C-alpha positions in Angstrom: -19.4 -8.2 -5.9 -19.9 -9.0 -2.6 -19.2 -5.9 -0.4 -18.0 -5.7 3.4 -17.0 -2.8 5.5 -14.6 -4.9 7.5 -11.8 -5.6 4.7 -8.4 -5.5 6.2 -6.6 -5.9 3.0 -8.5 -2.8 1.6 -7.6 -1.0 5.0 -3.5 -2.1 4.7 -4.0 -0.9 1.0 -5.0 2.7 1.8 -2.4 2.7 4.5 0.0 2.0 1.8 -1.4 5.0 -0.6 -1.4 7.4 2.5 2.2 6.7 3.2 3.2 6.9 -0.6 1.7 10.4 -0.6 3.3 11.3 2.9 6.7 10.7 1.1 5.5 12.5 -2.0 5.0 15.6 0.4 8.4 15.0 1.0 9.8 14.7 -2.3 8.1 18.0 -3.0 9.6 20.0 0.0 13.2 18.5 -1.2 12.4 20.3 -4.6 11.4 23.6 -3.1 14.5 23.0 -0.5 16.7 22.7 -3.2 15.2 25.9 -5.6 14.7 22.9 -8.0 11.1 23.7 -9.2 12.0 24.9 -12.7 14.8 22.3 -13.4 12.8 20.5 -15.7 11.0 23.6 -17.6 8.5 21.1 -19.7 5.6 18.9 -18.8 4.2 16.6 -19.2 7.5 15.5 -20.8 10.9 16.0 -19.3 13.5 17.6 -21.7 11.5 16.3 -24.7 11.5 12.9 -23.4 8.4 10.8 -22.0 8.8 11.3 -18.5 8.9 7.6 -17.8 11.8 7.2 -20.4 14.1 10.0 -19.5 17.6 8.5 -19.2 18.9 8.2 -15.8 22.1 9.7 -16.7 20.3 13.0 -17.4 19.3 13.2 -13.3 21.7 15.7 -12.2 21.6 18.4 -9.7 18.3 19.6 -9.2 16.7 17.7 -12.1 16.9 14.8 -9.9 14.7 16.1 -7.3 12.4 17.9 -9.9 12.0 14.4 -12.1 12.0 12.1 -9.1 9.2 14.2 -7.5 7.2 13.5 -11.3 7.8 10.1 -11.1 6.8 9.6 -7.5 3.6 11.8 -8.1 2.7 9.1 -11.0 3.0 6.2 -8.7 0.9 7.9 -5.9 -1.8 8.7 -8.8 -2.0 5.4 -9.8 -2.1 4.1 -6.1 -5.0 6.4 -5.5 -6.8 5.5 -8.8 -6.5 1.9 -7.4 -7.7 2.7 -4.3 -10.7 4.3 -5.5 -11.8 1.8 -7.6 -11.3 -1.1 -4.9 -13.3 1.1 -2.1 -16.5 1.9 -5.0 -16.4 -2.0 -5.6 -16.1 -3.4 -2.2 -17.6 -0.7 0.2 -21.1 -1.0 1.2 -21.0 2.9 2.6 -22.1 5.3 -0.2 -20.4 8.4 1.8 -16.7 6.3 1.7 -17.0 5.2 -1.6 -17.9 9.0 -2.8 -14.9 9.8 -0.5 -13.0 7.4 -2.7 -14.0 9.7 -5.8 -13.0 13.0 -4.1 -9.6 11.0 -3.3 -9.1 10.2 -7.2 -10.0 13.9 -8.4 -8.1 15.3 -5.8 -4.5 13.8 -7.3 -5.7 14.6 -10.5 -6.3 18.0 -9.7 -2.9 17.8 -8.1 -1.2 16.5 -10.8 -2.8 19.2 -13.4 -1.9 21.9 -10.8 1.9 20.9 -10.9 2.1 20.5 -14.5 0.6 24.3 -15.1 3.0 25.5 -12.4 5.9 24.4 -14.6 3.9 25.4 -17.8 3.2 28.9 -16.7 6.1 29.5 -14.4 4.2 30.7 -11.7 5.0 30.7 -8.2 1.9 31.8 -6.9 0.4 28.5 -8.3 2.5 26.7 -6.1 0.9 27.9 -2.8 -2.1 26.5 -4.5 -0.5 23.2 -5.5 0.8 23.1 -1.7 -2.3 23.3 -0.2 -4.4 21.0 -2.4 -1.5 18.6 -1.7 -2.0 18.6 2.3 -6.1 18.4 1.6 -5.2 15.4 -0.5 -3.1 13.8 2.0 -5.8 14.4 4.9 -8.3 12.8 2.7 -6.3 9.7 2.3 -5.7 9.5 6.0 -9.5 9.8 6.5 -10.1 6.9 4.1 -7.1 5.2 6.3 -9.5 5.7 9.1 -12.9 4.8 7.8 -11.6 1.3 6.4 -10.3 0.2 9.6 -11.7 -2.0 12.4 -10.6 1.0 14.9 -13.0 3.4 13.8 -16.3 1.9 15.1 -14.0 1.0 18.2 -13.3 4.5 18.6 -16.6 5.5 18.5 -18.0 3.1 21.1 -15.2 3.6 23.7 -16.2 4.8 27.1 -15.2 7.9 28.5 -15.7 11.7 28.5 -16.1 13.9 25.3 -13.2 15.8 23.5 -13.4 19.2 23.1 -14.5 18.8 19.1 -14.7 22.5 18.2 -11.3 23.4 20.0 -10.0 20.4 17.9 -11.2 21.5 14.9 -10.3 25.1 15.5 -6.7 23.9 16.3 -6.6 22.0 12.8 -7.7 24.8 10.8 -4.9 27.1 12.5 -2.4 24.4 11.4 -3.8 24.6 7.8 -3.9 28.3 8.0 0.1 28.0 9.1 1.0 25.8 6.1 -0.7 28.4 3.7 1.5 30.9 5.3 4.8 28.7 4.9 3.5 27.9 1.4 3.6 31.4 0.6 6.9 32.2 2.6 8.4 29.6 0.2 6.9 30.9 -2.9 8.0 34.4 -1.9 11.5 32.9 -0.9 11.1 34.1 2.5 12.3 31.3 4.5 15.5 33.2 5.6 13.9 36.8 5.6 14.9 36.9 9.2 18.2 34.8 9.7 18.1 34.6 13.8 15.5 33.2 16.6 14.0 33.4 18.9 14.8 37.3 18.6 14.2 38.7 14.8 17.4 40.8 13.7 18.2 40.9 17.4 14.7 42.7 18.5 11.4 41.2 19.5 9.7 43.0 16.5 12.2 43.9 13.9 12.5 47.4 12.3 10.3 47.2 8.9 10.9 50.9 7.3 12.8 50.9 3.8 16.0 52.0 5.2 16.2 49.1 7.6 15.2 46.5 5.1 17.9 47.8 2.9 20.4 47.6 5.7 19.0 43.7 5.9 20.2 43.1 2.3 23.4 44.7 2.7 24.2 42.6 6.0 22.8 39.4 4.4 23.8 39.4 0.9 24.8 35.9 0.5 21.2 35.0 0.2 19.5 38.4 -0.3 21.4 38.7 -3.7 19.4 35.8 -5.6 16.3 36.8 -3.4 16.0 40.5 -2.0 14.4 40.7 1.2 11.3 43.2 1.6 9.3 44.2 4.3 6.2 41.8 3.3 8.8 38.7 3.6 9.7 39.7 7.2 6.0 40.5 8.0 5.0 37.1 6.8 7.9 35.5 8.9 6.7 37.1 12.0 2.8 36.1 11.3 4.5 32.5 10.9 6.1 32.7 14.2 3.1 34.0 16.3 0.9 31.6 14.3 3.3 28.7 15.9 2.8 30.1 19.4 -1.2 30.2 18.8 -1.0 26.4 17.6 0.9 25.0 20.4 -1.3 27.0 23.0 -4.3 25.5 21.3 -3.1 22.0 20.8 -2.1 21.8 24.2 -5.6 23.3 25.6 -7.0 20.1 23.4 -4.9 17.9 25.1 -5.9 19.5 28.5 -9.7 19.3 27.8 -9.2 16.0 26.3 -7.3 14.5 29.2 -10.6 12.2 30.5 -11.5 11.1 27.0 -10.7 8.2 24.8 -8.3 11.1 22.9 -6.1 11.8 26.0 -3.1 9.9 24.3 -3.5 10.8 20.9 -4.3 14.7 21.6 -0.9 14.4 24.1 0.8 12.8 20.9 -0.3 15.9 19.0 1.3 18.3 21.5 4.5 16.5 21.3 4.4 16.4 17.3 3.7 20.3 17.2 6.6 21.1 19.7 8.9 18.8 17.1 7.4 20.9 14.5 8.4 24.2 16.4 11.7 22.8 17.3 12.6 21.8 13.2 11.3 25.3 12.4 13.7 27.0 14.7 16.5 24.3 13.1 15.7 25.4 9.6 16.6 29.1 10.3 20.1 28.0 12.4 21.1 25.7 9.8 20.7 28.5 7.3 17.9 26.4 5.5 19.4 23.5 5.3 17.4 21.3 2.7 16.9 18.0 4.8 15.9 20.1 7.9 13.7 22.1 6.1 11.9 19.3 4.1 11.4 17.2 7.6 9.7 20.8 8.6 7.5 20.5 5.5 6.7 16.8 6.3 6.0 17.6 10.0 3.5 20.1 9.3 1.8 17.9 6.9 1.4 14.9 9.7 0.3 17.6 12.3 -2.3 18.5 9.9 -3.6 15.0 9.5 -3.4 13.9 12.7 -5.4 16.9 14.1 -8.2 16.2 11.3 -8.6 12.8 12.5 -8.9 13.4 16.2 -11.5 15.8 15.0 -13.5 13.6 12.7 -13.3 11.2 15.8 -14.6 13.7 18.1 -17.6 14.9 16.0 -18.6 11.0 15.1 -18.6 10.0 18.8 -20.5 13.2 19.3 -23.4 11.8 16.8 -23.7 8.8 18.1 -27.2 8.5 20.1 -26.3 7.9 23.8 -27.4 4.7 25.3 -29.7 4.5 28.7 -27.6 4.3 31.6 -30.4 3.6 34.0 -33.1 1.0 33.6 -36.5 1.8 32.4 -39.3 1.5 34.5 -43.0 1.5 33.6 -46.0 2.4 35.8 -49.4 0.7 35.4 -52.3 3.0 34.5 -54.2 4.0 37.8 -57.4 2.5 37.0 -55.7 -0.8 36.4 -55.8 -3.0 39.8 -53.5 -5.8 40.9 -54.2 -9.4 39.8 -57.1 -10.9 42.5 -56.0 -14.3 44.2 -58.6 -16.9 44.9 
């Protein structure tokens, strides 16, 4: 079949797939926010039914969130498979074709991890499931970039160079923050510290055994189901410190990129981090309202993907050969004499 690098239909399908996976992250966030992770205790079936024939009348309570998450994941898997096949058949760049294969492998791995999380009833496996999900989304966003006409334009745009190593560092910080957040969700530690910006009324909370016992008595409404531990409090504090570090690093990226073609996208990234910080605070103030907590999860995913794309573009620009800015002149050999006229 004929292959071409400029394929608008393929690019639009890549966008559709990435949007579907972004929605899937939100659906997964709702499962966690509603503590619905084990409301359907079997897999790949749902209460003995084939997943796709499970009666709608039984989609009640937490089952609704868990089962719709499974169906959404199946749809995302189908879209990713079709995208990988389309890229393999139509894309002329071998490395992009293999990225399509990697996306297919990622969605298969993600589905297996999600299933094993249920079969083994293992909260810690949920952390791996969350991490792979974020990387899977980033990979699809990269495919959206690489199949776009703007990818070449972004490399050819004139202007100063963006701070690519700083962009990479900020993106890695965000990924580390998302791992901490996934661990907090697995530990049910989202409200281990119920106030913000202080922590139990202090800049740094008392984490002694007596103090932790007092916190459990003081906040028994949620500690009864998931007792607060010193580890959870420490994890929550690390999460807050990381948030401040990320905001500082991303703002620094925007400052150094202000004269480059990535100036506006970098500034938009700062706005995303500010909104994300606000959602984190709102999650605590709302007593971890499910919709707010889920928006916080989705905000983290889009912040990570945005940083990854900026980093890819910055390194892509740096890797291109620089064009000569001055005309090239040549000097004739010393023994060459000027032509004589008669």
